[in-house]
N, C-alpha and C positions, 0 to 999 in steps of 0.2 A: 137274671142278671139284675143287680142293684144299682138304681141310677138315682139314690138318693146322694144328696149334696152336703156336704160339713163343712164347717167353718174351718178354714185353714189356720185361724188363728190358735195356738195350743195355750188354752187356758180353761179353769174349771167352769166357768160361768159362761154359757151360751144362752141368749134370750132373743126369741124370735126366729122367723123363715130366714134360710140362708139363700142368698142372692149373690149374683156374679157381680164385682166392682170391676168394672173396665175403666182404667186410669187416662186412657187417650180416646178421645171424642173419634167417631168413626171405625174405631179399632175393636175387635171383640178378641183379640189375642193379647196375652200380657198382663191379664189380671188374675184376680184371686176369688176364691168364694169366702164371703163373710157372713156372719149372723148379723140382725139386726144392731145389736147392741155394740158389737165391734165395729159395724161401718159407720155407727153415729159416733165414734171415736174420731174417725177420719172426718166427719163434718164437724167438728169442734165441740162434742159434748163435753159439759163442764161438770155435772154431778154424776155421781155413782148410782147405779141402780141398786135396790135393795139387795139382790144376792151378789154383789159385788163388795159388799163390806167384809166379806171375809178374805179377799184377796189381797196379799200383801205385797202389793205393787201401786204405785200411784197411776192416776190415769195417763198421766204425761209419758210415762214409761212405757204403759200399754201402747199408747198411740204412736211412739218412736218404732217399738218392735212390729206393729202393724205396717207402718210406712215402709220398713225395710222389708217385709215380705212383698209388698206392691213394687219397690224397686226392682226386686230380684226377678219377680214375673215379667217386668217391663223389659229388663235387660236379657233374660233368657228367651224372649220372645222376638230379640233382635232389633228392638227400639233402644233411642237413649232417653236419660232421666229428663233430660230437656223437653222431651214431647210430652211429658205427663201434664193433664189439665190442672191449671192454677185453680184455686178456690174462687 
């Protein structure tokens, strides 16, 4: 059985190891798996990585798409969006 986790954000560029992003403190449900590059977008990264230069999307667009994935995971797990940790 392959337990390798993959980044849940659909993008041609993935960089770094994949980790579980849990948006609600103390809860491990409702999160998503993100590579370091995409997780850093949630942490307000402002500049593109070299490999991202070929992607025809703005960083803010990718950030909003990732936030939508996080919101969907939170709702699917039975939580409300108001429970998401603020920066």
